[in-house]
N, C-alpha and C positions, 0 to 999 in steps of 0.2 A: 504494500500500500504506500502510495506517495504521501509523505508527511511534509508540511510546509513549516519552516521555522517560525517562531512567534514574531520575530522582527522582519521576516522576509515578505516579499510580495507574493501574490497568487500566481501560479503558473498558467500559461495559456495552452491551448491544444497544440499549437505549433511547437512549444517548448517541450512537450511531453510525448512527441510522436513515436519515440522508440522505447519499447519495454526492455528494461535491463535484465529481466528474468528469462529472456529468450535468446536462443542462438539464431544465427542468420537463417538456418534451415527451418527452425520453428516459425520465424516470422513469415517465411514464404508459405509454409503450410497453412498458417492461420489466415493470411490474406486470401488464400484460395478458398478455404472452407467457410469463411464468414462473408464472402462477397455476396451481395444481394442476388438472388436467383432471377433469371429471365426465362426459365423453362418451367411452365406450369402444367406440363403434360404428365409429369410423374413426381413422386415425392423426392426430396433431396436426400442424399446419404445421411443416415443416422437421425432423420427428422423425427421419427417416432419416439426417440429416447430424449425426452425434454431436458433431462438433467445428466446426460452422459451416463457414466457407469453407476451413478447414484440413483438413477430412475427406478421407481417401483412399478412392477406390473401387477401388483395386488389389486383386486377388484373390491374387496371388502375393506371398509374404512380407508379409502384411498389417500386421505390427507394425513393419516396418523401412522404411517409406516416409517421405519428407519431407512436411511440411505442404503441402497442395495449393496454398496461396496463396503459396508461396515463389518468389522470383524466381530466374532462372538464375544471376545473380551470387552470390546467397547460397547457392545450391545447391552451390557449390564448397566453401564452409566446412562445409556439412553432410557432404559426402563426406570431407573431411579429418577431421572429428570422428568419423565412422564408422570410419575407418581407425584412429584412436587408441582408439576403444572396443573394437576387435577386436585391438589390438596385444598381442602376447605379450611381456611384460617379462622380462628375464633378469637373473641375479645379477651383481654387480660383483666385480672389474673385467671388462670385456668389450670386444671389438673393435667391437661395435655400440653405440657410446656414446650414441646417441639412444634406446636401449631398455634401458639397464642401471639398476640401482637396486632391483630386486625384493627385497622383504622387508626385513630378513633373515627374519622370520617372516611368513607370509602364508596366505591361504585360496585364492587363485586368481591366475593369471598375467595374466588379462585381465578386463575388465568383461563381455565376451560369455560368458565361462565360466559366470558366475552367471546373468546375464540371457539365458537361452537364446533365440536368435533375437529378442532384445529383449523377450522375454516373461518369465514367472515361473520361478523355480527349483523344485527338488523335494527331498524328503528322500531319503536313500540307500535303495536297494532291493537286495534279494538279497545283503546282506552287503558291498556296496561301500563305499568311503570316501565321506564327504560331499563333494559336488562343488559344489553351489549352495545349501548350507545350512550355517549356522554357529551357534555358541552365543555369545550376549551374556553377559558376566560382570559382576555388580554386587552390592554389599552395601548394606544399608540404612544410613542415617545412625545414628551411635552416640552423638553428643553434641549438646547444644543448639546448639553452633556449627555443626556439620555440618547440622543441621536447618534452621538459618537460612540457610546457603549455598544449600540447595535452594529454600527459600521465596523467597529474593531472586533466584532464577534465575541464580546465579553458577556453578552446576554442575548437571548433570542427575542424576547419581548418583555413587557411589564405586566405582572399579574394584577388582578383586582385587589385593592388594599384589604378588603374584608374576606373575600372568598377564595383568594389565591388564584392558581392557574387552571383550576378545574372545578366544576360544580359536582360535589359529592352528594348523591341523593339518598345515601344510607349512612347510618351511624350506629355505634355500639350502644348497648343498653345504658340508659341514663343520660344520653346526649341527643340533641336534636340534629337532624341532617341539615345540610346547607339549604336545600330547597328541592323543588321538583321540576324536571324538564317538561316543557309543554311544547307541542308541535301541532300546527294546523297546516292544511294543504289547500291550495287553490288549483283547480284543474285548468290546464291551458291546452287548447286543441292546435295541433300542427298538421297541416295538409302537405302530403308528399307530392312530388311532381306527377306521380301516377294517379293522383286523385284520392288515394287512401288517407285516412285521418288517424292520428295517434294522439292520445291524451297524455300530456306531461303534468306531473304534480309539482307545483312550486311550494316549497316549505317556508313557513315562518316560525321562528323559534322564540321562546320566552321562558321565564322562570316563575313558578308559582310558589307561594308559601315560603318566601325567604325568611329565615329564622334569625339572622344576625344583622338586619338592617338592609338598606338598599345597596345595589351595585353602584360602582362609580359611574358618573354620567357618560363617560366615553368608553366603558367596557364593552367589548364586542363578544358576541356569542358564536362559536363555531362548533357545529355538531359533527361528531366523528363516530363511525362504526368501526369495530375491530377488523383488522385485515387478516387474510389467510396467512398462515405461518409456514408456507412452503419454500424450500430451497434457500433459506436465508443465509446459510453459510456459504453457499455458492455465489450468492449476490455479493457478499462481502469479499469474496475471492476474485471478483472481476477487477482487472487492473484499472487504476484511476486513469491511466493514459487512454484506455479504450473508451471510457465514459466521456472524457474530455474531448476526444476526437470527434464527438458528435455535436459539440457546441458550434453553433453557426448563427444564422440570422434569427433563429428561434431556439429556445432552450438555453438555460443557464445553470451552472453548477451551484450547489448549496454547500458553502464552506461553513463548518461548525468547529467550535473550539473543543478540543479534547480536555475533559475536566481533570484528567490525571496528569497528562504531560504538558498541557498548555499549548500544544501544537494545533495548527489548523488541519483538519482532515475533511475529506469529501463526504458530505452527508448523502445517504442513499436509502435510509429506512424512515418510515413514517409518511403520513399523507403529504407533508411538506418537506420531506427529506431532512428532518431536523436531527437525526441520529446517524452517526458514522459507523456504528458497530451493532451487532446483535446484542452484545452485552449491555451497551448503553440503552438499547430499546427495552431489554428485560428489566434493568434496574429502575428505569423511569416508570415502567408500568407497575412494578411492585410498589413503588413509592406512592404514585398518584392514584392508581386504580384501587389498590388494596390497602395501602397505608402500612406497608411492611418495609422496614429499613434494611439496607444492605451496605457493604463496604463502599459501593459506588454512589449511593444515595443514603447517607447515614442518619437522616432526621427521622426519628422514631414516631414523630407526630404527623408525618406525611405532609399533606397540603394545608394543615391548620395554620392560621395566621394569628398575630398578636391581638387581633380584634375578635378572636374566638377563644377567650380565656378558659371557658368550660372545657373546650377540646384539649387545651394544653395542660389541664389539670388531671386528665384521665391517666390511668396506669398504662404503661407500655409493656411490650413483651421482651424487652432487653434483659438478658440474664448474664450477669458479669462473668459467670464461670464459662460462658460460651463466647464472650467478647462484648463489643459495644453496640452490636446491631442485632436485629431480630432474625435476619436471614444471613448467617455468616458466609464466608467465602465458599465453602463446599456447596452450600445450597445454591448460591448464584451461579457457581461454575456448572453445576449439573443442569440447572434450568437453561442456561445459555447453550450448553452442549445439545440438549434436547431440541431446542428451537433452531439451532444451526443445522440439524440433521434430520428434520422432517422431510421425507422424500417427496419429489415431484412425480405425479403419476405419468405413465406413458401416454402418448397421444393415441387417439382412436381414429380409425378410418382414414389414415393419411393418404391412402391411394384411391379413395372414393372420388369419382369424377366430379361430383357436386362440391366436395371439399376442395378439390384442386381449383375448380372454377372460382369458388369463393375466395381462395387464397389469392388468385390473380386479381380479383376485384379489390381485395384488401390492399394490395400493393398499388394498383392503379389509382385508388382513391387517395393515396398518400398516407395511409395509416401507419405504414412501416417506417416512415421517417421519424416518428416519435416512439412508436412501439417497435423498437429495433429488435429483429427476431433473435439474433444469436451472438454469442461471445465465446471466447475460449479463456478459461480462468488462468490465473497465474500459476506458473510452475512452482513458485516458492510460497504458495498459500500457507497460512498459519497451520492448517490441518491437511495432511496428505489426502484425506477423503475428498477434498475440494480441489485438489491440484490438477491442472491441465485437463479440464473437462470441457467438451463442447456442449454448451447449454443454450436453451431456447426460451428465455424469459419474456420476450416481447415487451421490452421497456428500454429506454435510454437512461433512466434514473436521473433525469434532469428536471428542472422546474420549467413549467410552461404557463404562460398567460392563457387561461381558459375562458376569458370573457366575463361579462357582467352576470350572466345567468348562473354561473357556478361560484361567483365571488362571495367570500365570507367577510371581507373587510378586515381581516386579521393578519398582521404581519408576523412571520415567524422567521427570524434571522434574515437570510437572503430572500425568502419568499414574501412577496407582497400579498395583499388581500385578494388578488386575482390569480395567484400562482399555485399550481399543484404539481407534485411529482408524477411523472408518467407511471401509472399503475401497471405492474407486471400482469400479463394475461395468462401465463401458464396455469393450468388447472381450472380456468374460469368456466369451462364447459361442464364441470362436475359440481358446480355450486348447488344446483337444485338437489342433486342426489345426496350431497354431504350435509347441507344445511336446511333442506326442506323448504327453501324459499329462493327467490331470485331478485334480491335487492342489491343494487349496484351504486357506484360512486361513493364519495367520501361520507355522505350522510344517508345513503340507502334510499334516496328519493326515487331512483329509477327502478321500475318493477320488471324490467326486461332489458336485454341487451340493446334492443332498438331504442328504447327510451334513453339509455345511457349514451348512445352515440348522438342522438338528437340534442342532448344537453351540451355537447361540445361547442365551444365558441372560441373567440380570440384567435390564437395561433392554429387552432384545430378547425376553424370555421370552414375552410375550403374543403377539408376532408368530410366534414359533416354534411355540407351541401352536396358534395358528390354522391354520398350515400343516399341522401334524400331524393336525388335525381335518378337513381338507378331504376331499371325495370324491376317489377316485383320478383321475378325469378332470379335476377342477379343479386338483388338485395337479400333474398332468402339464402342464396348460395354463400354470401359473405357471412351471414349469421351461422350457417351450418359449419363453415370453417372455424369460426370462433368457438362453437360448441365442441369441436374436435380437440381443442387445446387442453 
């Protein structure tokens, strides 16, 4: 991974065009295998193996399998990580001392609660409470000093003074939750060039029953559903140089400050690419979603603020005999290993004529310019399981302006209120089978892949309009291709 010195400038794509982990022969091979295809009469070599040697061919629980190239010995750590991913944390004090420390404010008691079957979350339906969706809270910079802090990557944004960086809709016994997420939808009809109509639902978000006073006047609300946890270690093993090579007239990298080393690294995880590593993603989720402290996020009170004194007075799960945090290093290590090595399922029907025609439409519409099909991971990846694999994530892992329709008005580091990271598409065709629903985009507003595409705007407007102009059979072929991923 390319690391930028704290005092140095950010590299450009031109400055990082050569990967130092490769031989000249390797570079030639990679240039050949990752070149965009122009032949849609047959599948590309190895196209069915979305994650290279790590691809799973299992049909049962397809998002919950270990990397296929994992050894038996390492499989034990994967199983332990899985148990921790599913663990239901409890409030302190508790007789089950290995599981206490929940909250005091939280959104879920386990990782699996949000990442349903290791897949994606969903918005609340039928008046239920939010289960795998939450609101990020942030206000814009107000002073030149605050603007400089964001520009210098010292902070991603500024949390609400009372409720912190996330609205927690649950609390341990004896404590009131922050409040309740409220969402309403307005249906909007879109007419395709063929005359068909599609109804899109535009969400409006609010908070009911705020228990600690009002939000700040300029606090923005950004709804997020949990993302699938597929192939994360392989994504981390993509060379920075290969991601930066796709920076052009559209798309920009998200540089984030590593909280341990102080160096700038390339963000590639999260809806706004705010995390540079799987470990960072795991530690932040433990802290904000569940209220569990770890060596990388050591605050045992999670997202409680000094304006919530009742929260700060609650007992924590820190046990001095185990260290200063509720989830010591072995716990965070195992959870990270598990989420790094959840396998990507093999493609289906790659040689089906309709799938191939849809793939051609996908390329012709310009979708592949952001949803970049393939990479070859670093030879010197941190884990040999992820080393030198041809993978097909269908993402450039860059930030793109997606237009007013998807804008949340919330800056997150390099990402403006209109910017979102290109979401990887691998595994997307199994969403319904794994999660029992088909909700897409950062807030689950789209109820189908068609709706998701039609919400694209900004830098993706041309591709969206091309999709809307297709004949019905070509449009269905493109959707069939997506369903094969």
